[in-house]
VOKE-846189 format. One line per 5 residues: number of its first residue (from 1); their letters; for each residue x, y, z of C-alpha. Coordinates in steps of 0.05 Angstrom, whole numbers, always signed. Each point is the difference from the previous one (the first is absolute). Layout:
<guvos>
NUM = A = X,Y,Z ~ ... $
</guvos>
This chain:
<guvos>
1 = MGSIY = -64,-175,+138 ~ +73,-11,-17 ~ +19,-25,-68 ~ +48,-46,-37 ~ +42,+23,-57 $
6 = GFLST = +61,-30,-36 ~ +28,-33,-61 ~ +42,-58,-23 ~ +43,+3,-62 ~ +42,-53,-34 $
11 = SELGL = +42,+51,-37 ~ +9,+60,+47 ~ +69,-9,+28 ~ -1,+64,+38 ~ -52,+51,+22 $
16 = SGKLI = +16,+68,-27 ~ -14,+61,+41 ~ -49,+23,-53 ~ -39,-66,+5 ~ -4,+6,+76 $
21 = DHQRN = -23,+72,-6 ~ -55,-21,-48 ~ -25,-53,+47 ~ +5,+46,+60 ~ -50,+45,-35 $
26 = ASNCL = -50,-57,+2 ~ +18,-25,+69 ~ +19,+37,+63 ~ +60,-43,+16 ~ +42,-47,-41 $
31 = NASSS = +59,-42,+22 ~ +37,-45,-49 ~ +16,-68,+31 ~ +42,-23,-58 ~ +21,+18,-70 $
36 = ACSGY = -60,-35,-29 ~ -56,+17,+47 ~ -33,+62,+26 ~ -17,+8,+73 ~ -65,+20,+31 $
41 = NNSSA = -48,+56,+12 ~ -6,+9,+75 ~ -51,+55,-2 ~ -57,+20,-44 ~ -29,+67,-15 $
46 = LGGHD = -70,+0,-29 ~ -44,+60,-8 ~ +48,+43,+39 ~ -2,-42,+63 ~ +70,-24,+20 $
51 = NPNAP = -3,-69,+31 ~ +55,-15,+50 ~ -17,-74,+5 ~ +53,-36,-41 ~ -16,-70,-24 $
56 = PFFTS = +45,-53,+34 ~ +61,-19,-40 ~ +59,-48,+6 ~ +66,+5,-37 ~ +61,-43,-2 $
61 = EKLLV = +56,-10,-50 ~ -44,-48,-38 ~ -72,+17,+16 ~ -48,+58,+0 ~ -70,-9,+30 $
66 = IVDGN = -54,+53,+7 ~ -69,-12,+30 ~ -59,+47,-2 ~ -60,-15,+44 ~ -13,-41,+62 $
71 = PIWTD = +15,-73,-16 ~ -20,-56,+47 ~ +45,-61,+6 ~ -25,-71,+7 ~ +70,-22,+20 $
76 = QHLSS = +15,+14,+74 ~ +75,+9,-13 ~ -12,+52,-54 ~ -53,+34,+43 ~ +49,+9,+57 $
81 = IATSR = +52,+30,-48 ~ -53,+49,-26 ~ -17,+19,+72 ~ +72,+9,+23 ~ +26,+33,-64 $
86 = NAAHA = -48,+13,-58 ~ -40,-34,-55 ~ +55,+7,-51 ~ +50,-37,+44 ~ -52,-55,+10 $
91 = LAEGF = -13,-4,-75 ~ +75,-3,-15 ~ +10,-56,+50 ~ -61,-37,-27 ~ +24,+7,-72 $
96 = LLHGR = +69,-27,+16 ~ -33,-60,+34 ~ -58,-13,-48 ~ +12,+37,-65 ~ -64,+19,-37 $
101 = SILNK = -40,-46,+45 ~ +4,+56,+53 ~ -64,+24,-34 ~ -36,-57,+36 ~ +21,+28,+68 $
106 = IRGPF = -22,+72,-7 ~ -70,+29,+6 ~ -32,+67,+13 ~ +7,+63,-42 ~ +69,+6,-33 $
111 = AFCII = +40,+13,-62 ~ +73,-19,-3 ~ +62,-6,-43 ~ +58,-48,+10 ~ +61,+15,-42 $
116 = EPEQR = +66,-38,-8 ~ +37,+47,-47 ~ +61,-44,-14 ~ -45,-59,-17 ~ -45,+44,-42 $
121 = YALLA = -58,-26,+42 ~ -64,+37,+18 ~ -64,-21,+36 ~ -59,+47,+4 ~ -67,-15,+32 $
126 = IDRLG = -62,+31,+31 ~ -49,-26,+51 ~ -55,-49,-12 ~ -56,+51,-3 ~ +36,+56,-38 $
131 = IKPLA = +0,+51,+56 ~ +71,+24,-15 ~ +18,+17,-73 ~ +63,-14,-40 ~ +13,+15,-73 $
136 = LYLKN = +58,-19,-45 ~ +33,+16,-66 ~ +40,-54,-36 ~ +34,+12,-66 ~ +63,-30,-27 $
141 = DLLVF = +47,-5,+60 ~ -34,+51,+45 ~ -50,-13,+56 ~ -27,+62,+36 ~ -52,-8,+54 $
146 = GSQIV = -38,+46,+47 ~ -61,+7,+44 ~ -19,+59,-44 ~ +5,+2,-76 ~ +27,+71,+3 $
151 = QILGH = +62,-28,+34 ~ +12,-48,-58 ~ -8,+57,-50 ~ +55,+37,+38 ~ +52,-49,-26 $
156 = PNVIA = +32,+33,-61 ~ +5,-66,-38 ~ -75,-15,+7 ~ -36,+13,-64 ~ -75,-2,+11 $
161 = SIDPQ = -56,+32,-41 ~ -74,-1,+14 ~ -33,-63,-25 ~ -62,+12,-43 ~ -27,-67,+26 $
166 = ALYNY = +6,+26,+71 ~ -43,+61,-17 ~ -54,-46,-26 ~ +7,-44,+62 ~ -7,+61,+44 $
171 = LYFHM = -65,+21,-33 ~ -25,-71,+7 ~ +20,-11,+73 ~ +7,+73,+24 ~ +71,-19,+21 $
176 = SPSPG = +59,-37,-29 ~ -5,-72,+25 ~ +62,-42,+15 ~ +41,-31,-30 ~ -1,+56,-50 $
181 = SVYKS = +15,+73,+12 ~ -13,+65,-38 ~ +71,-5,-28 ~ +29,-49,-50 ~ +53,-45,+30 $
186 = ISKLQ = -21,+14,+72 ~ -43,-51,+36 ~ -28,-9,+70 ~ +1,-62,+43 ~ -68,-31,+14 $
191 = PGEFF = -22,-25,+69 ~ +40,-61,+20 ~ +48,+7,-58 ~ +76,-2,-3 ~ +52,+18,-52 $
196 = EIANG = +69,-33,-1 ~ +64,+7,-41 ~ +47,-59,+10 ~ +54,-30,-45 ~ -19,+47,-56 $
201 = KTTRD = -73,-22,-1 ~ -62,+36,+25 ~ -58,-33,+36 ~ -66,+33,+16 ~ -55,-38,+34 $
206 = FYWQL = -48,-4,+59 ~ +28,-28,+64 ~ -69,+0,+33 ~ -73,+1,-16 ~ -58,+3,+49 $
211 = PYIEN = -23,-71,+14 ~ -75,-12,-1 ~ -4,-63,+42 ~ -68,-5,+34 ~ +0,-6,+75 $
216 = KLSKK = -33,-63,+26 ~ -26,+32,+63 ~ -74,+15,+9 ~ -26,+69,-17 ~ -14,+12,+74 $
221 = DLLVQ = +73,-15,+18 ~ +25,+46,-55 ~ -46,+57,+19 ~ +29,+4,+70 ~ +70,+4,-27 $
226 = LQPQL = -8,+63,-41 ~ +1,+53,+54 ~ +61,-29,+36 ~ +35,-2,-68 ~ -16,+73,-10 $
231 = ERSIN = +24,+18,+69 ~ +67,-35,-11 ~ +8,+35,-66 ~ -11,+69,+30 ~ +41,-15,+62 $
236 = QYCLD = +64,-11,-42 ~ +9,+75,-9 ~ +32,+48,+49 ~ -64,+34,+20 ~ +4,+65,+39 $
241 = SYTGT = -34,+68,+6 ~ +32,+20,-66 ~ -35,-56,-38 ~ -68,+15,-30 ~ -47,-34,-50 $
246 = FLSGG = -34,+14,-65 ~ -75,-5,+13 ~ -49,+0,-58 ~ -53,-36,+41 ~ +4,-63,-42 $
251 = LDSST = +11,-70,+26 ~ +76,+0,-1 ~ +17,+69,+24 ~ -52,-7,+55 ~ +27,-68,+21 $
256 = VTGIY = +72,+25,+2 ~ -20,+62,+39 ~ -44,-39,+49 ~ +52,-54,+15 ~ +55,+52,+7 $
261 = QKMAK = -43,+39,+50 ~ -15,-64,+37 ~ +75,-12,+9 ~ +21,+71,+14 ~ +7,+31,+68 $
266 = HQIDA = -18,+68,-28 ~ -55,+29,-44 ~ +26,-10,-70 ~ -6,+49,-58 ~ -36,-17,-65 $
271 = FTMGF = -2,+42,-63 ~ -54,+4,-53 ~ -16,+39,-63 ~ -66,+32,-20 ~ -27,+31,-64 $
276 = EADGY = -55,+51,-11 ~ -31,-43,-55 ~ -61,-45,+1 ~ +17,-74,-1 ~ +73,+10,+17 $
281 = DETEY = +2,+23,+73 ~ +8,-58,+49 ~ +16,+38,+63 ~ -64,-25,+34 ~ +28,-71,-2 $
286 = ARAAA = +67,+22,+26 ~ -35,+38,+57 ~ -42,-62,+16 ~ +63,-42,+6 ~ +35,+53,+41 $
291 = RHFKV = -58,+5,+49 ~ -5,-76,+5 ~ +74,-9,+16 ~ +8,+67,+37 ~ +58,+25,-42 $
296 = NLHEY = +20,+71,-14 ~ -23,+14,-72 ~ +31,+55,-42 ~ -39,+22,-62 ~ +26,+37,-61 $
301 = YVTPA = -44,+21,-58 ~ +35,-1,-67 ~ -19,+57,-46 ~ +8,+13,-75 ~ +55,+50,+18 $
306 = DVLKA = +37,-56,+36 ~ -5,-43,-62 ~ +28,+55,-44 ~ +57,+11,+48 ~ +18,-74,+6 $
311 = IPLIA = -5,-24,-72 ~ +69,+27,-24 ~ +34,-23,+64 ~ -29,-70,-3 ~ +14,-7,-75 $
316 = KTYDE = +73,+18,+13 ~ +4,-47,+60 ~ -18,-63,-38 ~ +55,-27,-45 ~ -53,-27,-48 $
321 = PFGNA = -69,+27,-21 ~ -49,-17,+55 ~ -74,+11,-8 ~ -31,-23,+66 ~ -38,+63,+20 $
326 = SAIPT = -4,-21,+73 ~ +75,+17,+5 ~ -23,+72,+12 ~ -41,-13,+64 ~ +51,-52,+22 $
331 = YYCAK = +55,+53,-4 ~ -41,+52,+38 ~ -19,-51,+53 ~ +73,-20,+11 ~ +22,+73,+0 $
336 = FAKEH = -56,+17,+49 ~ +24,-56,+47 ~ +72,+24,-5 ~ -22,+70,+18 ~ -33,-29,+62 $
341 = GMNQL = +65,-31,+24 ~ -6,-70,-28 ~ +62,-38,-23 ~ -35,-60,-28 ~ -70,-23,-22 $
346 = LAGDG = -34,-68,-3 ~ -39,-11,-64 ~ -55,-50,-14 ~ +20,-15,-72 ~ -3,-73,-21 $
351 = GDEIF = -61,-26,+36 ~ -45,+0,-62 ~ +53,-37,-40 ~ +8,-56,+51 ~ -71,-5,+29 $
356 = AGNAR = -40,+10,-65 ~ -27,+71,+7 ~ -1,+28,-70 ~ -67,+4,-36 ~ +26,-34,-63 $
361 = YAKQK = +6,-65,+39 ~ -75,-5,+8 ~ -12,+23,-72 ~ +46,-51,-30 ~ -27,-55,+45 $
366 = LFNLY = -69,+16,-29 ~ +27,-5,-71 ~ +33,-65,+16 ~ -67,-31,+17 ~ -20,+3,-73 $
371 = RHCPG = +66,-29,-24 ~ -16,-63,+41 ~ -71,-7,-25 ~ -13,-64,-40 ~ +6,+9,-75 $
376 = ILKSL = -72,-21,-12 ~ -25,+55,+47 ~ +42,+52,-37 ~ -29,-23,-66 ~ -69,+14,+26 $
381 = IEPIA = +15,+68,+33 ~ +43,+33,-53 ~ -47,+1,-60 ~ -55,+31,+43 ~ +47,+52,+31 $
386 = YKLHP = +29,+20,-67 ~ -68,+9,-34 ~ -42,+35,+52 ~ +17,+73,+12 ~ -26,+2,+72 $
391 = LRKVK = +53,-53,+17 ~ +58,+43,-24 ~ +30,-1,+70 ~ +0,-75,-1 ~ +34,+3,-68 $
396 = SYIEQ = +53,+47,+27 ~ +11,-47,+59 ~ +9,-60,-46 ~ +48,+37,-45 ~ +44,+20,+58 $
401 = AKIAM = -4,-68,+33 ~ +28,-31,-63 ~ +64,+41,+5 ~ +56,-38,+35 ~ +33,+26,+63 $
406 = PERME = +36,+45,+13 ~ -19,+36,-65 ~ -72,+2,+24 ~ +18,+48,+56 ~ +26,+51,-51 $
411 = TYNFL = -63,+7,-42 ~ -13,+70,+29 ~ +71,+24,-10 ~ +3,+66,-39 ~ +46,-31,-52 $
416 = HRTPL = -50,-56,-14 ~ -61,+44,-6 ~ +26,+46,-55 ~ +35,-21,-64 ~ +75,+10,+9 $
421 = DEIFQ = +8,+37,-65 ~ -47,+53,+28 ~ +43,+9,+62 ~ +70,-8,-28 ~ +37,+25,-61 $
426 = HEFLK = +15,-52,-54 ~ +76,+5,+6 ~ -4,-11,+75 ~ -43,-63,-7 ~ +52,-29,-47 $
431 = QIDPT = +51,+3,+58 ~ -41,-37,+52 ~ -34,-66,+13 ~ -70,+14,+26 ~ -7,-71,+25 $
436 = LPLQY = +59,+6,+48 ~ -39,+25,+61 ~ -46,-61,-5 ~ +62,-44,-8 ~ +27,+29,+65 $
441 = LTSTY = -66,-13,+35 ~ -8,-70,-28 ~ +71,-20,+16 ~ -8,+19,+73 ~ -71,-29,+5 $
446 = NRSPS = +25,-67,-28 ~ +60,+1,+47 ~ -46,-6,+60 ~ +10,-67,+35 ~ -75,-5,+10 $
451 = DDLIK = -54,-19,-50 ~ -55,+34,+41 ~ -29,+63,-33 ~ +1,+43,+62 ~ +71,-21,+20 $
456 = KMLFL = +25,+13,-70 ~ -30,+71,+1 ~ +31,+12,+68 ~ +67,-23,-27 ~ -8,+47,-60 $
461 = DGKFT = -19,+59,+45 ~ +58,-13,+46 ~ +46,+17,-58 ~ -37,+53,-41 ~ -46,+35,+50 $
466 = LADND = +44,-5,+62 ~ +74,-3,-19 ~ -3,+39,-65 ~ -51,+52,+22 ~ -23,+9,+72 $
471 = LRKVN = +67,-13,+34 ~ +37,+45,-50 ~ -52,+54,+15 ~ +4,-3,+76 ~ +76,-12,+3 $
476 = RMCEL = +18,+58,-43 ~ -50,+49,+29 ~ +22,-16,+70 ~ +73,+10,-21 ~ -20,+66,-31 $
481 = AGIKV = -32,+20,+66 ~ +61,-23,+39 ~ -35,-54,+40 ~ +9,-76,+5 ~ -57,-48,-16 $
486 = HYPML = -13,-72,+20 ~ -51,-50,-26 ~ -25,-47,+56 ~ -49,-34,-48 ~ +60,-23,-41 $
491 = NENLV = +35,-39,+55 ~ +18,-63,-36 ~ -28,-47,+53 ~ -66,+36,-6 ~ +3,-2,-76 $
496 = EFAAS = +13,-75,+0 ~ -55,-10,+51 ~ -50,+36,-45 ~ +24,-41,-60 ~ -16,-64,+38 $
501 = IPSEW = -73,+19,+11 ~ -47,-34,-51 ~ -27,+51,-49 ~ -73,-18,+15 ~ +13,+25,+71 $
506 = LMQGF = +40,+61,-21 ~ -60,+21,-42 ~ -64,-35,+18 ~ -46,+4,-60 ~ +11,+70,-28 $
511 = ELRSF = +15,+34,+66 ~ +70,+30,-1 ~ +46,-17,+59 ~ -51,-44,+34 ~ +51,-37,+42 $
516 = YREAL = +34,+64,+23 ~ -66,+34,+19 ~ -23,-61,+38 ~ +65,-6,+38 ~ +0,+74,+21 $
521 = KNFLP = -75,+11,+8 ~ +7,+11,+75 ~ +61,+46,-7 ~ -15,+48,-57 ~ -56,+52,+2 $
526 = KETLN = -64,-16,-39 ~ +11,+59,-46 ~ +67,-29,-21 ~ -27,-70,-10 ~ -57,+26,-44 $
531 = KNKQG = +43,+49,-39 ~ +15,-9,-74 ~ +72,+5,-22 ~ +22,+69,-25 ~ +64,+27,+32 $
536 = FGLPF = +32,+68,-13 ~ -29,+9,-71 ~ +12,+69,-30 ~ -60,+37,-31 ~ +44,+29,-56 $
541 = GVWMS = -51,-7,-56 ~ -55,+33,+43 ~ +46,+56,+22 ~ +24,+12,-71 ~ -72,+16,-18 $
546 = SDKEL = -9,+50,+56 ~ +69,+30,+15 ~ +23,+51,-53 ~ +75,-4,+16 ~ +1,-76,+1 $
551 = KQFAE = -38,-2,-66 ~ +48,+49,-32 ~ +61,-39,+25 ~ -27,-66,-25 ~ -19,+26,-68 $
556 = ANLES = +67,+35,-8 ~ +35,-67,+13 ~ -46,-34,-49 ~ +17,+52,-53 ~ +73,-12,+15 $
561 = IKKRD = -3,-75,-6 ~ -37,+9,-67 ~ +66,+25,-28 ~ +36,-65,+15 ~ +3,-53,-53 $
566 = FLNPT = -41,-58,+28 ~ -72,+23,+14 ~ -52,+23,-50 ~ -17,+73,+15 ~ -72,-13,-20 $
571 = YITKL = -7,-53,+54 ~ +23,+49,+54 ~ -49,+52,-26 ~ -56,-51,+2 ~ +21,-21,+71 $
576 = IQLHQ = -7,+72,+24 ~ -69,+6,-32 ~ -24,-65,+30 ~ +23,+22,+68 ~ -37,+66,-7 $
581 = QGHSS = -64,-34,-25 ~ -6,-46,+61 ~ +32,-60,+33 ~ +54,+45,+28 ~ +25,-53,+48 $
586 = YYGVM = +7,-53,-55 ~ +35,+43,-52 ~ +39,+36,+55 ~ +40,-64,+10 ~ +30,+1,-70 $
591 = IWILV = +11,+75,+4 ~ +36,-9,+66 ~ +48,-53,-26 ~ +15,+42,-61 ~ +13,+62,+43 $
596 = MLEQW = +46,-39,+46 ~ +37,-29,-60 ~ +11,+69,-30 ~ +23,+27,+67 ~ +48,-58,+9 $
601 = LISHD = +29,+11,-70 ~ +9,+74,+14 ~ +30,-9,+69 ~ +49,-53,-25 ~ +22,+42,-60 $
606 = H = -31,-43,-53 $
</guvos>
């Protein structure tokens, strides 16, 4: 919950008082370690919550090192330094011994900077799974970096305007995926990526990618390893009576809660969200898990009034537009836990992205069957399917199956189902490349070290669904609530163990998470094992239809965004009409992401 902030300049020979004042506005504390390098931010204030936990730092005449997070060292010598002093001292020692290769000796959640001002050297990196963020601005002779983009914007020599391409990307993904950002000239590091300036040259590359090397053990032997792996993962945290859990009642939150309760010497506290809306309330599953593991469950029901109250606060909190609606219940759940005396929460995020739990895996596996059919069989099926109206579903299946991955997964994206010139103004479309989102997806998909369909989708989701979306959601909402969060399912040993399991065991046939369910069938309650994935989904579209104040607020924001120069006003009018005529949940998604975009633009003075 601390943050990194600093800059390196090849031309600044001295730091003026005005420059330091500008940076102090973006960062609570700034110490200059040399004439060419800023210092560090040892405290962060987000959403009005002052955080006294300074990230570890090391300074000497030649070196500045700052580390955010909880790195784990594979080198015993460095581990002992981290224990006796701090992570920054260990990183400094490791860098002096190994140079950039220190990246091979550090694991766990972290972001760091290593600066040698007199050598004009900088090394920035984030952890392998993208739990901790780090953004950077590089132009001419100036490098500015920070855990939060707003810190970078605080530097008076940073010139950054909103990127039209980023607005398009946001509407496509409902967030701004790395390596891009909403601002021109500012980028974000991707999971397992580093950035280096050395000898006047810049290098940016991946120092690690998740290996998909199949384990040679039998399925029976692997099954018995899963629960001990989970127990070791949870046991790494300092668990006490001030540590609670998120509990939706799904596989991961129930597993984390159950194993934590098994280890604890006290009855633990779990926290869940409910909604007075059909198809969205999952408290019955959370209650079933709580009864099964005998934990103390706290329930909070989010209301439309809560949503109205939180939207401006959340829009201001994120340093980029963020359209994941479950940020609202996540915030209230974390806030609720804080009010009940918790200092930290364990979250179940990540399980679906390492053990194959998302519905699209089964869907794409089904489509892939056709792609592997013999050509002669296709030549017999297709003419019949295309001619006979009753077989229109077969025709639709064939048409989708012919689309290559990962583009095939995006066929239901809003921006693929409506002509772009109906959604966007002509001048805006001239400024963007509508193929770029698919280029992002394809580049990551092809970077996977596995050729297996399921493993490639898991690799893709690890970046876009997890690092770019879910972790940003939970991290920032917990920071806003003033509470720490940990992700036991993202322990790297557990992640690598899951990656070694053959995909036909991870997902047997079309059953999601087959291996996981089988391994924990005697531990989890039956309700959890039989439950379909949902999570803390927000019934915004449904509530907008029934709650007058929420409807007025949403429509006011839609009218406001009409006046900006990138969307067609007629499209927004049509969107409101379609929402009112039915399918409120479906069209409510696009309305939500537009409302959150407008609120973000307003709260950030754009």
